[in-house]
Residue frames relative to the residue before (quaternion, step in Angstrom):
aa qw qx qy qz dx dy dz
M 1.0000 0.0000 0.0000 0.0000 0.00 0.00 0.00
P 0.5571 -0.6164 0.4291 0.3545 3.62 -0.97 0.79
G 0.8300 0.2148 -0.1692 0.4861 3.59 -0.96 0.95
Y 0.4520 0.7151 -0.4534 0.2807 3.60 1.25 -0.18
G 0.6772 0.4955 -0.3053 0.4502 3.60 0.84 -0.97
R 0.6493 0.5148 -0.3234 0.4569 3.57 0.98 -0.83
N 0.6606 0.5056 -0.3122 0.4589 3.61 0.95 -0.83
M 0.6411 0.5176 -0.3306 0.4603 3.60 1.01 -0.79
K 0.6356 0.5223 -0.3285 0.4641 3.58 1.00 -0.81
H 0.6499 0.5109 -0.3116 0.4685 3.58 0.97 -0.83
T 0.6458 0.5237 -0.3178 0.4558 3.58 0.99 -0.84
R 0.6553 0.5012 -0.3221 0.4644 3.60 0.93 -0.85
Y 0.6273 0.5384 -0.3375 0.4502 3.60 1.00 -0.77
L 0.6707 0.4889 -0.3019 0.4690 3.59 0.90 -0.92
S 0.6312 0.5364 -0.3386 0.4463 3.59 1.00 -0.78
L 0.6486 0.5138 -0.3166 0.4638 3.57 0.99 -0.85
V 0.6411 0.5244 -0.3270 0.4550 3.58 0.95 -0.84
I 0.6578 0.5087 -0.3138 0.4584 3.58 0.93 -0.90
L 0.6547 0.5104 -0.3206 0.4561 3.60 0.94 -0.87
L 0.6573 0.4956 -0.3129 0.4738 3.57 0.95 -0.81
A 0.6307 0.5356 -0.3351 0.4506 3.58 0.99 -0.79
L 0.6613 0.4994 -0.3118 0.4649 3.56 0.96 -0.82
S 0.6382 0.5582 -0.3347 0.4112 3.59 1.04 -0.73
V 0.7648 0.3003 -0.1970 0.5349 3.63 1.14 -0.43
A 0.3547 0.7726 -0.4785 0.2196 3.59 1.22 0.14
G 0.6662 0.5185 -0.3115 0.4362 3.56 1.13 -0.55
F 0.5369 0.6301 -0.4104 0.3825 3.60 1.23 -0.16
P 0.4037 -0.6202 0.5876 0.3273 3.58 -1.16 0.48
A 0.4774 -0.6725 0.4774 0.3033 3.56 -1.00 0.75
V 0.0144 -0.7887 0.6135 -0.0365 3.55 -0.82 1.06
A 0.3623 -0.7756 0.4805 0.1905 3.56 -0.77 1.01
Q 0.1105 -0.7304 0.6653 0.1083 3.53 -1.30 0.50
D 0.0213 -0.8087 0.5866 -0.0390 3.57 -0.35 1.23
E 0.2941 -0.8013 0.4931 0.1683 3.56 -0.19 1.27
N 0.6516 0.5373 -0.3233 0.4267 3.61 1.12 -0.48
S 0.8051 0.2608 -0.1273 0.5172 3.58 1.03 -0.72
A 0.4810 0.6899 -0.4391 0.3160 3.61 1.23 -0.21
V 0.3695 -0.6981 0.5637 0.2416 3.56 -1.05 0.78
P 0.6458 -0.5414 0.3511 0.4081 3.61 -1.12 0.51
E 0.5259 -0.6227 0.4765 0.3297 3.56 -1.14 0.65
T 0.3764 -0.7066 0.5505 0.2365 3.57 -0.99 0.81
Y 0.6925 -0.4293 0.3555 0.4579 3.55 -1.31 0.10
A 0.6612 0.5108 -0.3096 0.4540 3.59 0.93 -0.88
D 0.5980 0.5614 -0.3567 0.4472 3.60 1.03 -0.75
L 0.7097 0.4729 -0.2677 0.4483 3.56 0.82 -1.02
V 0.6548 0.4848 -0.3281 0.4780 3.61 0.96 -0.74
D 0.5782 0.5692 -0.3718 0.4511 3.59 1.07 -0.68
L 0.6825 0.4850 -0.2856 0.4663 3.58 0.87 -0.96
I 0.6896 0.4907 -0.2858 0.4494 3.57 0.84 -0.99
D 0.6410 0.5517 -0.3272 0.4215 3.58 0.93 -0.88
R 0.7408 0.4238 -0.2196 0.4726 3.58 1.02 -0.78
S 0.6497 0.5712 -0.2966 0.4046 3.57 1.25 -0.34
A 0.3181 -0.7078 0.5984 0.1994 3.53 -1.08 0.82
L 0.7740 0.1858 -0.0896 0.5987 3.56 1.27 -0.50
V 0.0247 -0.7309 0.6807 0.0437 3.55 -1.13 0.76
V 0.0003 0.8416 -0.5310 0.0986 3.54 -0.38 1.30
R 0.2413 -0.7014 0.6477 0.1740 3.51 -1.15 0.75
A 0.0660 0.8154 -0.5656 0.1046 3.57 -0.70 1.05
E 0.3139 -0.7046 0.5962 0.2227 3.54 -1.36 0.24
V 0.4028 -0.7252 0.5084 0.2311 3.55 -0.77 1.07
K 0.1904 -0.7952 0.5710 0.0731 3.55 -0.89 1.03
K 0.8063 0.0054 0.0336 0.5905 3.59 1.06 -0.67
Q 0.0127 0.7687 -0.6389 -0.0281 3.54 -1.17 0.61
A 0.0194 -0.7772 0.6288 -0.0120 3.52 -1.12 0.75
E 0.3736 -0.7329 0.5279 0.2111 3.55 -0.93 0.93
L 0.3720 -0.7231 0.5401 0.2168 3.56 -0.88 0.99
K 0.5034 -0.6230 0.5025 0.3255 3.54 -1.11 0.65
P 0.6744 -0.5361 0.3168 0.3967 3.62 -1.09 0.63
E 0.6586 0.5188 -0.3291 0.4345 3.60 0.97 -0.75
R 0.6995 0.4117 -0.2725 0.5166 3.60 1.23 -0.33
A 0.6916 0.3960 -0.2721 0.5392 3.60 1.28 0.23
P 0.0453 -0.8462 0.5306 0.0191 3.60 0.57 1.10
G 0.8161 0.2788 -0.2093 0.4610 3.55 -1.03 0.82
V 0.5757 0.5769 -0.3953 0.4236 3.60 1.22 -0.08
P 0.4466 -0.7056 0.4769 0.2742 3.64 -0.67 1.04
S 0.6467 -0.5598 0.3651 0.3676 3.55 -1.22 0.50
D 0.6799 0.4711 -0.3046 0.4722 3.63 1.14 -0.46
Q 0.6869 0.3844 -0.2846 0.5472 3.56 1.29 0.30
A 0.2073 -0.7611 0.6005 0.1308 3.54 -1.32 0.24
R 0.3012 -0.7135 0.5986 0.2048 3.53 -1.25 0.51
L 0.1742 -0.8034 0.5668 0.0530 3.54 -0.77 1.12
Y 0.2906 -0.6777 0.6438 0.2046 3.50 -1.23 0.67
I 0.0945 -0.8221 0.5614 -0.0107 3.57 -0.68 1.17
E 0.0967 -0.7247 0.6768 0.0866 3.51 -1.19 0.74
A 0.0060 0.8178 -0.5717 0.0658 3.55 -0.82 1.03
E 0.3713 -0.6950 0.5718 0.2283 3.52 -1.35 0.37
T 0.4407 -0.7046 0.4958 0.2522 3.56 -0.80 1.05
K 0.1973 -0.7645 0.6042 0.1077 3.55 -0.94 0.94
T 0.7891 -0.1140 0.1306 0.5893 3.57 0.81 -1.06
L 0.2667 -0.7012 0.6324 0.1930 3.53 -1.12 0.73
L 0.2377 -0.8059 0.5292 0.1181 3.57 -0.28 1.26
S 0.7872 -0.0796 0.0841 0.6057 3.55 1.05 -0.75
G 0.3767 0.7432 -0.5066 0.2215 3.55 -1.03 0.66
T 0.3473 -0.7251 0.5621 0.1941 3.51 -1.17 0.70
S 0.6989 0.3914 -0.2564 0.5410 3.59 1.29 -0.13
A 0.4777 -0.6527 0.5051 0.3010 3.54 -1.09 0.73
V 0.1405 -0.7662 0.6190 0.0997 3.56 -1.12 0.64
G 0.4436 -0.6985 0.4965 0.2623 3.55 -1.07 0.71
E 0.7172 -0.4284 0.3281 0.4409 3.51 -1.34 -0.12
S 0.7631 0.3002 -0.1622 0.5489 3.59 1.09 -0.71
L 0.1134 -0.7892 0.6029 0.0273 3.54 -1.05 0.88
R 0.0853 -0.7630 0.6382 0.0571 3.53 -1.22 0.61
Y 0.1574 0.7844 -0.5841 0.1370 3.56 -0.94 0.89
L 0.4079 -0.6773 0.5521 0.2649 3.55 -1.37 0.12
L 0.0848 -0.7934 0.6028 -0.0037 3.54 -1.09 0.80
D 0.2426 -0.7568 0.5904 0.1409 3.57 -0.95 0.91
V 0.0022 0.8054 -0.5895 0.0621 3.57 -0.80 1.06
P 0.5063 -0.6419 0.4688 0.3343 3.61 -1.17 0.43
R 0.4072 -0.6476 0.5741 0.2919 3.54 -1.30 0.35
D 0.4379 -0.6685 0.5226 0.2971 3.54 -1.13 0.56
S 0.7653 -0.3808 0.2494 0.4552 3.58 -1.28 -0.08
R 0.6895 0.4484 -0.2743 0.4983 3.59 1.23 -0.39
G 0.5603 -0.6178 0.3778 0.4021 3.54 1.31 0.04
K 0.5281 0.6344 -0.4019 0.3964 3.59 1.28 0.20
V 0.3069 -0.7286 0.5787 0.2003 3.56 -1.31 0.34
A 0.6343 -0.5467 0.3890 0.3840 3.54 -1.25 0.48
K 0.3694 -0.7012 0.5679 0.2222 3.53 -1.25 0.59
Y 0.1385 -0.8258 0.5450 0.0424 3.57 -0.66 1.12
K 0.4337 0.7177 -0.4635 0.2863 3.60 1.20 -0.22
K 0.8316 0.1481 -0.1913 0.5000 3.55 -0.99 1.06
R 0.5778 0.5605 -0.3941 0.4435 3.60 1.24 0.19
E 0.3874 -0.7078 0.5396 0.2401 3.55 -1.12 0.68
V 0.0932 -0.8037 0.5875 -0.0158 3.54 -1.01 0.92
L 0.3080 -0.6781 0.6228 0.2395 3.52 -1.40 0.24
L 0.1520 -0.8053 0.5719 0.0349 3.55 -0.79 1.09
F 0.1539 -0.7582 0.6301 0.0670 3.54 -1.00 0.94
A 0.1860 0.8353 -0.4576 0.2414 3.52 -0.09 1.30
R 0.2724 -0.6850 0.6326 0.2374 3.47 -1.47 -0.24
A 0.5362 -0.6094 0.4676 0.3501 3.57 -1.17 0.50
V 0.3666 -0.6871 0.5767 0.2468 3.57 -1.23 0.52
P 0.4362 -0.7256 0.4580 0.2709 3.62 -0.48 1.14
S 0.8595 0.1268 -0.1303 0.4777 3.52 -1.13 0.88
R 0.6813 0.4067 -0.3090 0.5244 3.61 1.20 0.38
P 0.1938 -0.8181 0.5310 0.1059 3.60 0.27 1.23
G 0.7909 0.3019 -0.2338 0.4781 3.55 -0.96 0.89
E 0.6660 0.4576 -0.3102 0.5009 3.59 1.21 -0.28
I 0.0434 -0.7707 0.6352 0.0250 3.54 -1.06 0.80
Q 0.2686 -0.7358 0.5990 0.1662 3.56 -1.27 0.44
L 0.4014 -0.7065 0.5286 0.2455 3.57 -0.67 1.06
I 0.5279 -0.6641 0.4217 0.3201 3.58 -0.96 0.81
T 0.7261 0.0685 -0.1145 0.6745 3.56 1.33 -0.29
P 0.6611 -0.5440 0.3196 0.4061 3.61 -1.07 0.49
D 0.7637 0.3350 -0.1921 0.5174 3.61 1.17 -0.47
A 0.3703 0.7699 -0.4570 0.2477 3.61 1.22 0.39
Q 0.4762 0.5761 -0.4950 0.4431 3.52 0.76 1.18
L 0.0644 -0.7846 0.6163 0.0193 3.57 -0.87 0.98
L 0.4983 -0.6355 0.4928 0.3239 3.55 -1.05 0.71
W 0.4389 -0.7276 0.4680 0.2429 3.56 -0.78 1.08
S 0.1026 0.7392 -0.6646 0.0381 3.52 -1.25 0.65
D 0.6595 -0.5036 0.3698 0.4181 3.57 -1.23 0.39
S 0.6885 0.4940 -0.2931 0.4427 3.57 0.85 -0.97
L 0.6612 0.4871 -0.3137 0.4767 3.58 0.95 -0.84
D 0.6170 0.5466 -0.3409 0.4521 3.58 0.99 -0.79
S 0.6587 0.5089 -0.3043 0.4631 3.58 0.96 -0.87
R 0.6519 0.5110 -0.3178 0.4614 3.59 0.96 -0.83
I 0.6568 0.5102 -0.3123 0.4591 3.58 0.93 -0.88
R 0.6724 0.4992 -0.3037 0.4544 3.58 0.88 -0.92
A 0.6339 0.5263 -0.3367 0.4559 3.61 1.02 -0.74
I 0.6626 0.4883 -0.3065 0.4782 3.59 0.96 -0.81
L 0.6276 0.5309 -0.3381 0.4582 3.59 0.98 -0.78
R 0.6329 0.5153 -0.3380 0.4686 3.60 1.00 -0.73
E 0.6336 0.5267 -0.3336 0.4580 3.58 1.02 -0.75
T 0.7009 0.5010 -0.2820 0.4221 3.56 0.84 -0.99
V 0.7356 0.3942 -0.2411 0.4953 3.63 1.07 -0.61
S 0.4122 0.7116 -0.4719 0.3179 3.59 1.26 0.06
A 0.5862 -0.6029 0.4142 0.3482 3.57 -1.09 0.72
D 0.7582 0.3263 -0.1961 0.5294 3.59 1.09 -0.62
A 0.2154 0.7904 -0.5405 0.1914 3.59 1.10 0.64
P 0.4746 -0.6889 0.4603 0.2973 3.61 -0.84 0.88
P 0.4905 -0.6692 0.4681 0.3040 3.60 -1.04 0.69
H 0.6012 -0.5273 0.4468 0.4011 3.55 -1.31 0.19
I 0.3309 -0.7488 0.5457 0.1792 3.56 -0.89 0.97
E 0.1712 -0.8106 0.5557 0.0695 3.56 -0.86 0.98
G 0.7772 -0.2874 0.1649 0.5350 3.59 1.22 0.02
V 0.5594 -0.5611 0.4816 0.3745 3.53 -1.38 -0.17
R 0.2775 -0.7938 0.5243 0.1340 3.55 -0.68 1.14
D 0.8016 -0.0712 0.1053 0.5841 3.59 0.69 -1.11
V 0.1127 -0.7730 0.6215 0.0586 3.55 -1.21 0.64
L 0.0223 -0.7861 0.6174 -0.0191 3.53 -0.91 0.99
S 0.0011 -0.7950 0.6054 -0.0387 3.58 -0.76 1.09
V 0.0346 -0.8119 0.5808 -0.0473 3.56 -0.73 1.13
A 0.3833 -0.7103 0.5463 0.2241 3.56 -0.96 0.93
G 0.4205 -0.7010 0.5177 0.2525 3.58 -1.14 0.68
T 0.6923 -0.4749 0.3431 0.4214 3.55 -1.31 -0.10
L 0.6989 0.4149 -0.2585 0.5221 3.58 1.18 -0.52
S 0.5787 -0.5781 0.4423 0.3678 3.55 -1.16 0.56
G 0.8015 0.2417 -0.2038 0.5076 3.57 -0.81 1.02
E 0.5960 0.5503 -0.3644 0.4574 3.57 1.28 0.05
S 0.2067 0.7792 -0.5694 0.1612 3.60 -0.88 0.92
E 0.1315 -0.7515 0.6350 0.1213 3.51 -1.37 0.21
T 0.0922 -0.7755 0.6241 0.0245 3.54 -0.97 0.98
Q 0.1000 -0.7851 0.6101 0.0370 3.53 -0.98 0.93
L 0.1587 -0.7681 0.6177 0.0575 3.53 -0.92 1.04
F 0.1344 -0.7843 0.6027 0.0598 3.59 -0.72 1.05
L 0.2222 -0.8300 0.5070 0.0686 3.54 -0.53 1.24
G 0.3893 -0.6793 0.5687 0.2521 3.53 -1.25 0.54
T 0.1050 -0.7985 0.5916 0.0379 3.58 -1.02 0.80
D 0.6542 -0.5360 0.3609 0.3930 3.54 -1.26 0.33
G 0.7580 0.3214 -0.2023 0.5303 3.59 1.14 -0.49
D 0.4906 -0.6760 0.4067 0.3702 3.57 1.30 0.30
G 0.3295 0.7484 -0.5068 0.2731 3.56 1.14 0.60
P 0.5212 -0.6646 0.4372 0.3092 3.60 -1.05 0.68
V 0.1176 0.7514 -0.6413 0.1009 3.56 -0.84 1.05
S 0.0692 0.8046 -0.5860 0.0672 3.58 -0.81 0.96
I 0.2245 -0.7419 0.6195 0.1240 3.52 -1.26 0.60
S 0.1266 -0.7887 0.5994 0.0508 3.57 -0.90 0.97
I 0.0767 -0.7598 0.6447 0.0342 3.54 -1.07 0.86
V 0.0677 -0.8093 0.5833 -0.0151 3.56 -0.59 1.18
R 0.0893 -0.7809 0.6177 0.0271 3.54 -0.93 1.00
R 0.0367 -0.7770 0.6284 -0.0009 3.53 -1.03 0.92
P 0.6204 -0.5795 0.3674 0.3799 3.60 -1.03 0.72
G 0.8463 0.1710 -0.1412 0.4844 3.56 -0.93 0.94
Q 0.6889 0.4351 -0.2813 0.5069 3.59 1.25 0.15
S 0.5453 -0.5883 0.4774 0.3586 3.54 -1.24 0.42
P 0.5864 -0.5777 0.4181 0.3843 3.61 -1.07 0.59
V 0.1934 -0.7552 0.6178 0.1024 3.54 -1.15 0.72
W 0.0468 0.8147 -0.5757 0.0507 3.56 -0.85 0.92
G 0.0301 0.7960 -0.6037 0.0324 3.51 -1.26 0.42
V 0.3937 -0.7093 0.5454 0.2107 3.53 -1.34 0.30
S 0.1568 -0.7587 0.6263 0.0871 3.55 -1.01 0.87
W 0.1874 -0.8036 0.5605 0.0710 3.57 -0.74 1.11
S 0.6532 0.4503 -0.3217 0.5167 3.58 1.19 0.54
E 0.7057 -0.4564 0.3274 0.4318 3.56 -1.30 -0.04
I 0.6401 0.5190 -0.3232 0.4652 3.57 1.21 -0.43
V 0.2935 -0.7274 0.5936 0.1798 3.56 -0.83 1.02
D 0.0800 -0.8490 0.5212 -0.0331 3.53 -0.11 1.38
Q 0.3236 -0.7664 0.5237 0.1837 3.58 -0.56 1.16
S 0.6358 0.5100 -0.3420 0.4677 3.61 1.22 -0.22
A 0.3965 0.7219 -0.4769 0.3072 3.59 1.29 0.08
R 0.2750 -0.7744 0.5552 0.1281 3.55 -1.15 0.68
P 0.5977 -0.5501 0.4226 0.4019 3.59 -1.20 0.35
P 0.5188 -0.6259 0.4663 0.3488 3.62 -1.11 0.49
R 0.4919 -0.6301 0.5064 0.3232 3.56 -1.17 0.58
R 0.5546 -0.6138 0.4445 0.3436 3.55 -1.04 0.77
D 0.8261 0.1767 -0.1825 0.5030 3.54 -1.21 0.73
T 0.5050 0.5174 -0.4990 0.4777 3.50 0.85 1.16
L 0.6590 -0.5214 0.3524 0.4120 3.56 -1.22 0.37
E 0.6092 0.5425 -0.3554 0.4564 3.60 1.06 -0.69
W 0.6523 0.5030 -0.3131 0.4728 3.59 0.94 -0.88
Y 0.6558 0.5335 -0.3102 0.4349 3.59 0.88 -0.96
R 0.6528 0.5263 -0.3271 0.4357 3.60 0.86 -0.92
L 0.7205 0.4246 -0.2468 0.4896 3.58 1.03 -0.75
A 0.7237 0.4692 -0.2678 0.4294 3.57 0.62 -1.14
C 0.7556 0.4114 -0.2161 0.4616 3.58 0.98 -0.79
F 0.8013 0.3138 -0.1527 0.4859 3.62 1.16 -0.30
L 0.5012 0.5997 -0.4657 0.4151 3.60 1.17 -0.01
P 0.4986 -0.6619 0.4566 0.3236 3.62 -0.95 0.75
A 0.6234 -0.5767 0.3890 0.3571 3.55 -1.22 0.52
A 0.7830 0.0869 -0.0470 0.6142 3.59 1.21 -0.44
L 0.6094 -0.5503 0.4157 0.3911 3.55 -1.22 0.45
P 0.4583 -0.6899 0.4769 0.2943 3.61 -0.87 0.83
P 0.6025 -0.5578 0.4176 0.3892 3.60 -1.12 0.58
G 0.8065 0.2875 -0.2122 0.4710 3.54 -0.96 0.85
A 0.5358 0.6447 -0.4152 0.3534 3.62 1.20 -0.17
I 0.6539 0.4947 -0.3182 0.4759 3.61 1.06 -0.72
L 0.3621 -0.7879 0.4636 0.1821 3.56 -0.58 1.18
S 0.6782 0.4837 -0.2922 0.4698 3.59 1.14 -0.51
D 0.3454 -0.7234 0.5594 0.2107 3.56 -1.17 0.65
D 0.4955 0.6691 -0.4245 0.3559 3.56 1.28 -0.17
P 0.4897 -0.6952 0.4313 0.3013 3.65 -0.65 1.02
A 0.6477 0.5192 -0.3268 0.4518 3.60 0.98 -0.80
D 0.6462 0.5109 -0.3174 0.4696 3.58 0.98 -0.82
R 0.6640 0.5114 -0.3038 0.4532 3.56 0.95 -0.87
R 0.6475 0.5072 -0.3210 0.4695 3.60 0.95 -0.83
R 0.6623 0.5008 -0.3088 0.4639 3.58 0.95 -0.88
A 0.6347 0.5272 -0.3355 0.4547 3.61 0.97 -0.78
E 0.6714 0.4826 -0.3007 0.4752 3.58 0.93 -0.86
Q 0.6297 0.5300 -0.3291 0.4629 3.58 1.04 -0.78
D 0.6826 0.4824 -0.2899 0.4662 3.58 0.90 -0.91
Y 0.6274 0.5245 -0.3472 0.4590 3.59 1.03 -0.65
R 0.6447 0.4997 -0.3215 0.4810 3.59 0.96 -0.81
F 0.6046 0.5562 -0.3488 0.4511 3.59 1.09 -0.72
V 0.6575 0.5054 -0.3121 0.4637 3.60 0.91 -0.90
L 0.6554 0.5088 -0.3195 0.4577 3.59 0.90 -0.87
D 0.6467 0.5121 -0.3169 0.4680 3.58 0.99 -0.81
Q 0.6600 0.5125 -0.3037 0.4578 3.57 1.00 -0.83
L 0.6444 0.5154 -0.3192 0.4661 3.58 1.04 -0.74
G 0.3101 -0.7621 0.5059 0.2591 3.55 1.02 -0.79
Q 0.6811 -0.5110 0.3518 0.3889 3.53 -1.32 0.22
C 0.3538 -0.6796 0.6010 0.2277 3.52 -1.15 0.73
T 0.1209 -0.8368 0.5331 0.0316 3.57 -0.05 1.32
R 0.0220 -0.7712 0.6361 -0.0090 3.52 -0.96 0.96
N 0.2219 -0.7807 0.5729 0.1140 3.56 -0.96 0.91
R 0.6458 0.4480 -0.3193 0.5294 3.56 1.33 -0.06
S 0.4330 -0.6947 0.5025 0.2782 3.57 -1.01 0.75
């Protein structure tokens, strides 16, 4: 019948769009505004990488805006795009990806109600594969697409090398135990913080105070509590695990001593460590 093949092709396209829309319907809508977005911090990038089964460099070949009824939960000042892209490089991933990719992306509208054009632009995608749907991926957040650049590519690759290193630090889940002991001299003390991790790996922080000297502290990522350990450098994976996941205050019951002086010193030393680590800044919500 005339037009039958064209109508079937159109029907299959709409079906794919609906299936993709349903696959991200549970996401909160988050905007990515390339014109006003501030640069991603180190913590932003590790957040994305930590949650991603796939990190892909791709070139956008096609984009189409979904109608509101096919984009549930997306605010009126945003839009959901159906994207077709060509894989350039698989930077990281446990699943194979084909040459062609399809996914959904939430973006903001500008003052005229328009959305950015991504066709022919290279992007970095932070995603997971969609089971039983070859070629389809699901972004880990609705806006987990970043415009590719040499500098961003270098930053991502450096973080990926850190995460796959044999001595990569474990994920920190909190402070397990704290022990603070006064020395024989006035003003002398040592506090040890024993941290909980996702793999029960040993991580400890030591803070040593000596009369007339500034406090010295460091982190040990092994079973040996090493007083020669040093603080982590900012914007490294070791720094991120601590600065971004240590609680704002010691949890009740973590301090092993009942002595008020020991408890005050432990809390003081913990605040000192947090101050030394500095704020974990994130520019992405």
